[in-house]
C-alpha positions as CSV (number, residue, x, y, z in Angstrom):
1,M,-56.3,-248.5,175.4
2,A,-53.5,-248.3,172.9
3,R,-52.5,-250.6,170.1
4,V,-48.7,-250.8,170.2
5,L,-45.8,-252.1,168.1
6,V,-42.3,-252.8,169.4
7,M,-39.2,-252.4,167.3
8,I,-36.4,-254.9,168.3
9,P,-38.1,-256.8,171.0
10,S,-36.1,-259.1,173.2
11,G,-38.1,-262.2,174.3
12,E,-41.6,-263.4,174.3
13,V,-44.5,-261.8,176.1
14,Y,-46.8,-263.7,178.5
15,D,-49.5,-262.6,180.9
16,H,-49.8,-259.3,179.1
17,D,-46.7,-257.5,180.3
18,N,-44.1,-260.1,181.4
19,V,-41.1,-261.2,179.3
20,R,-39.0,-264.3,179.1
21,W,-36.7,-265.6,176.4
22,Y,-38.1,-267.3,173.4
23,R,-39.0,-271.0,174.0
24,Y,-37.4,-270.6,177.4
25,K,-38.1,-274.2,178.4
26,D,-36.2,-275.6,175.5
27,I,-32.9,-275.1,177.2
28,Q,-30.8,-277.2,174.8
29,K,-32.2,-275.3,171.8
30,H,-30.4,-272.1,172.7
31,I,-27.8,-273.1,175.3
32,N,-25.0,-272.3,172.8
33,H,-26.5,-268.9,172.0
34,Y,-25.5,-265.7,173.8
35,H,-28.4,-263.4,174.6
36,N,-28.2,-260.7,177.2
37,I,-31.2,-261.2,179.4
38,G,-30.7,-257.5,180.5
39,D,-32.3,-256.5,177.1
40,A,-35.4,-258.5,178.2
41,F,-35.4,-256.5,181.5
42,V,-35.8,-253.3,179.5
43,F,-38.5,-254.8,177.3
44,D,-40.4,-256.2,180.3
45,S,-40.1,-252.9,182.2
46,T,-41.3,-250.8,179.2
47,L,-44.5,-252.9,179.0
48,K,-45.1,-252.2,182.7
49,L,-45.1,-248.5,182.1
50,L,-47.7,-248.6,179.3
51,N,-51.4,-249.2,179.0
52,F,-52.2,-251.2,175.9
53,D,-54.6,-253.9,174.7
54,K,-52.8,-255.0,171.6
55,L,-49.0,-255.6,171.1
56,D,-47.0,-256.9,168.2
57,A,-43.5,-256.6,166.7
58,L,-42.5,-254.3,163.9
59,T,-40.2,-256.4,161.7
60,I,-37.1,-254.6,160.3
61,A,-35.2,-257.7,159.1
62,D,-36.8,-258.9,155.8
63,P,-40.0,-257.0,156.4
64,K,-43.0,-257.1,154.0
65,L,-43.2,-253.4,153.2
66,E,-46.7,-253.8,151.8
67,D,-47.8,-254.7,155.3
68,V,-46.7,-251.4,156.7
69,D,-49.7,-249.6,155.3
70,R,-51.9,-252.0,157.3
71,L,-49.9,-251.4,160.5
72,N,-50.4,-247.6,160.0
73,E,-54.2,-248.3,160.3
74,E,-54.1,-250.9,163.1
75,Y,-51.6,-249.4,165.5
76,D,-51.2,-246.1,167.4
77,Y,-47.4,-246.0,167.7
78,V,-44.2,-247.9,167.8
79,F,-41.6,-247.9,170.6
80,L,-38.0,-248.8,170.1
81,R,-36.8,-250.8,173.1
82,G,-34.1,-248.9,174.8
83,S,-30.6,-250.2,174.2
84,N,-27.1,-249.3,173.1
85,Y,-27.8,-248.5,169.5
86,V,-25.7,-245.4,168.9
87,H,-22.2,-246.6,167.9
88,K,-20.2,-247.1,164.8
89,D,-21.0,-250.8,164.3
90,M,-24.8,-250.6,164.5
91,R,-26.6,-252.2,161.6
92,W,-30.3,-251.4,161.1
93,S,-31.3,-254.1,158.5
94,Q,-34.2,-252.4,156.5
95,T,-35.3,-249.9,159.2
96,V,-34.9,-246.9,156.8
97,E,-37.2,-248.5,154.2
98,V,-39.8,-249.3,156.9
99,L,-39.7,-245.9,158.5
100,K,-40.1,-244.2,155.1
101,R,-43.4,-246.0,154.8
102,L,-44.5,-245.8,158.4
103,K,-46.8,-242.9,159.3
104,I,-47.3,-243.5,163.1
105,P,-44.8,-242.2,165.7
106,V,-41.7,-244.1,166.6
107,I,-40.9,-243.5,170.3
108,A,-37.2,-244.1,171.2
109,L,-37.4,-245.1,174.8
110,G,-34.1,-244.6,176.6
111,I,-31.6,-245.3,173.8
112,G,-27.9,-244.8,174.4
113,A,-24.6,-244.0,172.7
114,Q,-21.4,-246.0,173.3
115,A,-18.2,-244.1,173.3
116,P,-15.1,-245.8,172.0
117,V,-12.2,-246.3,174.4
118,K,-10.1,-243.8,172.3
119,G,-11.1,-241.0,170.0
120,N,-14.5,-239.5,169.2
121,I,-17.7,-241.5,168.4
122,E,-18.3,-242.2,164.7
123,L,-21.7,-242.9,163.4
124,S,-22.7,-244.3,160.0
125,A,-24.9,-242.3,157.7
126,E,-27.5,-245.0,158.2
127,T,-27.6,-244.6,162.0
128,K,-27.8,-240.8,161.7
129,L,-30.7,-241.1,159.2
130,V,-32.6,-243.6,161.4
131,L,-32.2,-241.4,164.5
132,R,-33.4,-238.3,162.6
133,M,-36.4,-240.1,161.1
134,M,-37.5,-241.2,164.6
135,A,-36.9,-237.8,166.1
136,D,-38.9,-236.2,163.4
137,S,-41.9,-238.5,164.1
138,T,-42.3,-237.5,167.7
139,T,-42.3,-234.5,170.0
140,S,-39.1,-235.8,171.7
141,I,-36.6,-238.7,171.6
142,G,-35.7,-240.3,174.9
143,V,-32.1,-241.0,175.8
144,R,-30.4,-242.6,178.9
145,G,-28.1,-239.7,179.8
146,A,-26.2,-236.5,179.1
147,Y,-23.5,-238.1,176.9
148,S,-26.1,-239.7,174.6
149,A,-28.1,-236.4,174.5
150,Q,-24.9,-234.6,173.3
151,V,-24.2,-237.2,170.6
152,L,-27.7,-236.7,169.2
153,W,-27.4,-232.9,169.6
154,D,-24.1,-232.9,167.6
155,I,-25.9,-234.5,164.6
156,G,-28.7,-232.0,164.7
157,I,-31.3,-233.7,166.8
158,K,-32.4,-231.1,169.3
159,N,-35.7,-232.5,170.6
160,V,-34.0,-234.8,173.2
161,R,-35.2,-235.6,176.7
162,I,-33.0,-237.5,179.2
163,V,-35.3,-240.3,180.6
164,G,-32.9,-242.9,181.9
165,C,-34.0,-246.5,181.5
166,P,-37.5,-248.0,181.9
167,T,-36.0,-250.7,184.2
168,A,-35.6,-248.1,187.0
169,F,-39.3,-247.3,187.0
170,R,-40.8,-250.8,186.5
171,R,-42.5,-250.7,189.9
172,N,-44.3,-247.5,189.0
173,D,-43.4,-245.9,192.3
174,P,-42.6,-242.2,192.0
175,N,-41.7,-242.1,195.7
176,L,-39.2,-245.0,195.7
177,E,-36.2,-244.4,198.0
178,I,-33.2,-246.4,199.0
179,R,-32.7,-246.5,202.8
180,L,-29.6,-248.2,204.0
181,P,-29.7,-250.7,206.9
182,A,-26.8,-250.9,209.2
183,L,-23.9,-252.5,207.3
184,E,-23.5,-255.2,210.0
185,K,-27.0,-256.3,209.2
186,V,-26.2,-256.9,205.5
187,R,-25.9,-260.6,204.9
188,N,-27.4,-261.6,201.5
189,V,-25.6,-260.0,198.6
190,G,-26.0,-260.4,194.8
191,I,-23.0,-259.8,192.6
192,T,-23.8,-259.0,189.0
193,V,-21.0,-260.5,187.0
194,R,-19.8,-259.8,183.5
195,R,-16.8,-262.0,182.5
196,E,-17.0,-261.3,178.8
197,V,-15.7,-257.9,177.8
198,S,-14.3,-256.3,174.7
199,P,-11.2,-254.1,174.4
200,S,-13.5,-251.6,172.7
201,Y,-15.4,-251.3,175.9
202,A,-12.8,-251.7,178.6
203,Q,-9.4,-249.9,178.4
204,D,-7.4,-252.5,180.4
205,I,-8.7,-256.1,180.2
206,K,-6.2,-257.4,182.8
207,R,-7.3,-254.8,185.4
208,Y,-11.0,-255.4,184.5
209,L,-10.8,-259.1,185.1
210,T,-8.4,-259.2,188.0
211,F,-10.4,-256.5,189.9
212,H,-13.6,-258.4,189.1
213,R,-12.1,-261.6,190.4
214,D,-10.8,-260.1,193.6
215,L,-14.0,-258.2,194.2
216,V,-16.1,-261.4,194.0
217,K,-13.7,-263.3,196.3
218,S,-13.5,-260.6,198.9
219,L,-17.3,-260.2,199.0
220,A,-17.7,-264.0,199.2
221,E,-15.5,-264.1,202.3
222,R,-17.7,-261.5,204.0
223,F,-21.3,-262.2,202.8
224,D,-23.6,-264.9,201.6
225,V,-23.3,-264.2,197.9
226,V,-25.0,-265.2,194.7
227,L,-23.3,-264.5,191.4
228,M,-25.9,-263.2,188.9
229,A,-25.0,-263.9,185.3
230,Q,-26.9,-262.5,182.3
231,G,-26.4,-264.7,179.3
232,E,-22.8,-265.8,178.6
233,V,-22.8,-269.2,177.1
234,E,-20.4,-270.9,179.6
235,E,-22.3,-269.5,182.6
236,K,-25.6,-270.8,181.1
237,K,-24.1,-274.2,180.7
238,M,-22.9,-274.1,184.3
239,V,-26.5,-273.5,185.5
240,F,-28.7,-275.4,182.9
241,G,-26.3,-277.8,181.2
242,T,-25.9,-281.5,181.4
243,P,-23.0,-282.7,183.6
244,E,-20.9,-283.0,180.5
245,Q,-21.8,-279.5,179.3
246,K,-20.9,-278.0,182.8
247,E,-17.5,-279.5,182.5
248,E,-17.1,-278.4,178.9
249,A,-17.9,-274.8,180.1
250,F,-15.1,-274.9,182.7
251,A,-12.7,-276.5,180.2
252,S,-13.5,-273.7,177.7
253,L,-12.7,-271.0,180.3
254,R,-9.5,-272.7,181.3
255,A,-8.4,-272.7,177.6
256,N,-9.0,-268.9,177.5
257,K,-5.6,-267.3,178.3
258,W,-7.2,-264.1,179.7
259,V,-9.8,-265.9,181.8
260,S,-7.5,-268.6,183.1
261,E,-4.7,-266.1,184.1
262,W,-6.8,-263.2,185.4
263,Y,-10.2,-264.5,186.4
264,M,-11.1,-268.1,186.9
265,D,-8.9,-269.4,189.7
266,E,-9.8,-272.3,192.1
267,T,-11.9,-270.1,194.4
268,M,-13.8,-268.6,191.5
269,E,-14.5,-272.0,190.0
270,R,-15.9,-273.2,193.3
271,L,-18.1,-270.1,193.6
272,H,-19.3,-270.6,190.0
273,R,-20.2,-274.2,190.8
274,E,-22.0,-273.4,194.0
275,R,-23.3,-269.9,193.8
276,L,-24.1,-269.0,190.2
277,F,-27.6,-267.8,189.2
278,Y,-29.0,-267.5,185.7
279,S,-32.6,-267.5,184.3
280,D,-34.3,-266.8,181.0
281,V,-37.3,-265.3,182.9
282,V,-37.2,-261.6,183.9
283,A,-39.5,-262.2,186.9
284,D,-36.9,-264.6,188.4
285,Y,-34.4,-261.8,188.6
286,E,-36.9,-259.5,190.3
287,A,-37.7,-262.2,192.8
288,L,-34.0,-262.7,193.5
289,V,-33.1,-259.0,194.1
290,Q,-36.1,-258.6,196.4
291,Q,-34.5,-261.1,198.7
292,K,-31.1,-259.3,198.8
293,D,-29.8,-256.8,201.3
294,L,-27.4,-255.4,198.6
295,V,-26.8,-256.0,194.9
296,L,-23.6,-254.6,193.3
297,G,-21.3,-255.3,190.4
298,Y,-20.7,-254.8,186.7
299,R,-24.2,-255.3,185.1
300,L,-26.2,-252.2,184.1
301,H,-29.6,-253.8,184.3
302,G,-29.0,-256.3,187.0
303,N,-28.0,-253.4,189.3
304,L,-30.9,-251.3,188.1
305,M,-33.4,-254.1,188.7
306,A,-32.2,-254.1,192.4
307,L,-32.6,-250.3,192.7
308,A,-36.1,-250.5,191.1
309,N,-37.0,-252.8,194.0
310,A,-35.5,-250.5,196.7
311,T,-32.5,-252.7,197.2
312,P,-29.2,-250.8,197.5
313,S,-26.8,-251.1,194.7
314,I,-23.3,-249.9,193.8
315,Y,-22.1,-249.7,190.2
316,F,-18.7,-250.6,189.0
317,T,-18.0,-248.4,186.0
318,Y,-15.7,-249.4,183.2
319,D,-17.1,-247.8,180.0
320,S,-19.3,-244.8,178.9
321,R,-22.5,-246.8,179.3
322,T,-21.9,-247.6,183.0
323,V,-20.7,-244.1,183.7
324,E,-23.7,-242.6,182.0
325,F,-26.2,-244.7,184.0
326,A,-24.4,-243.8,187.2
327,E,-24.5,-240.1,186.4
328,T,-28.1,-240.0,185.2
329,Y,-29.3,-241.6,188.5
330,Q,-26.5,-240.4,190.7
331,I,-25.9,-244.0,191.7
332,P,-22.9,-244.6,194.0
333,S,-20.2,-245.9,191.7
334,F,-16.6,-247.1,191.7
335,D,-14.3,-246.6,188.7
336,V,-12.7,-250.0,188.0
337,F,-9.7,-248.3,186.3
338,S,-9.0,-245.8,189.1
339,G,-6.2,-247.9,190.6
340,K,-7.8,-247.5,194.0
341,A,-8.9,-250.2,196.4
342,F,-12.7,-250.7,196.9
343,N,-14.0,-250.5,200.5
344,I,-17.7,-251.0,200.9
345,E,-17.6,-248.8,204.0
346,D,-16.8,-245.8,201.9
347,Y,-20.1,-246.3,200.0
348,W,-22.3,-247.2,202.9
349,D,-23.4,-243.6,203.4
350,Q,-27.0,-242.6,203.3
351,S,-26.1,-239.1,201.9
352,L,-24.8,-240.8,198.8
353,F,-28.0,-242.7,198.3
354,D,-30.0,-239.6,198.9
355,K,-28.5,-238.2,195.7
356,F,-29.9,-241.2,194.0
357,N,-33.3,-240.7,195.6
358,R,-33.4,-237.1,194.3
359,A,-32.2,-238.0,190.8
360,Y,-34.7,-240.9,190.7
361,H,-37.6,-238.7,191.5
362,H,-36.5,-236.1,188.9
363,T,-36.0,-238.7,186.2
364,Y,-39.2,-240.5,187.0
365,R,-41.0,-237.2,186.2
366,E,-39.0,-236.8,183.0
367,M,-40.0,-240.3,181.8
368,Q,-43.6,-239.7,182.6
369,Q,-43.7,-236.4,180.8
370,F,-41.8,-237.9,177.9
371,L,-44.4,-240.6,177.4
372,V,-47.3,-238.2,177.7
373,E,-45.9,-235.6,175.3
374,N,-45.4,-238.4,172.7
375,G,-48.9,-239.7,173.0
376,A,-48.3,-242.9,174.9
377,D,-51.0,-244.1,177.3
378,T,-48.9,-244.5,180.4
379,K,-49.4,-246.0,183.9
380,M,-46.8,-243.7,185.3
381,V,-48.2,-241.2,187.9
382,D,-48.1,-237.5,187.0
383,V,-46.2,-236.4,190.0
384,L,-47.0,-232.7,189.6
385,Q,-50.7,-233.2,189.2
386,D,-50.8,-235.7,192.0
387,K,-49.3,-233.1,194.3
388,A,-51.7,-230.5,193.1
389,R,-54.6,-232.8,194.0
390,S,-53.2,-233.6,197.5
391,P,-55.0,-231.8,200.3
392,V,-53.1,-229.0,202.0
393,Q,-52.2,-229.8,205.6
394,K,-52.2,-227.0,208.1
395,V,-49.3,-226.9,210.5
396,A,-50.5,-226.2,214.0
């Protein structure tokens, strides 16, 4: 069993391979702090792909560099939790100094690049150096999709493998498939919401928010919906706050010009009061999506958690990250900025989800091979060897 370090964890680990937010029961301690629980999905899912008997964090903010020599002796490898690290604003603290001293491999597990709304991506010298150092320490570096692979290729990193995201494979099922029920049988629907958005992500904020609002309202008229938030402060207060904090949250949103004009109308406020879900425990999201007939919306990892549990999902794409996820897994997706109307009937087509089924099978194998070639002890099934061991059935 491996001894593993994690770089940039997101949450505390309990029961060996489960993740929840730090001091998650102390709600008031962090209720004013934004943290994207989707990052914890990735951390939790990565642990579920690995065999290990010892786990600790590799500190890159104010590290004790003299301790790195000890870590080289006590651990087998480091994995970098997959996330959106490749963009112009990324800051790596003292990662370069740590990597210079580190002798064990650093496995980048599903990292991604974020394209700007306009122009070409620009990376700092520091980011380029960190990526090259990690790539040099391993057989391959794992990225979420073709765009991220090209960005790394363009800075001279050739040993790239497209592995998607660990969240998709958290159930360790190489034969997972999405099978659509009849649309008239769909009743319980999760909507992954993302109210906060930056102009550097979305090209048209008004379209983003008004389409988001109208989508939620139309689905709520047709289905029994739950709105799935992932860490925005106001939404956390709506779920966990005192009565005073709940009202402060709604007052804050009403004071925001964009939100009050384009998003939070009377119907949306009622839905947020009655149908909003948030948790600091990853397992709670998994339990929720397992109860749904459909999960769709704006959240990368909320949607992917559903697909990992064989619940149909439709992505609403608005930036390079969401597009890249949809392309890697061939997930049915709708471009928020297309100017078109969304009709769920257009997407309720088994042939569309069969494209996902094929892409999932391929990418599962890529992730498994990536972990093996980089020396990670993985729980993932070797699909090719498993087939080779299967008995040949004669056809009468």
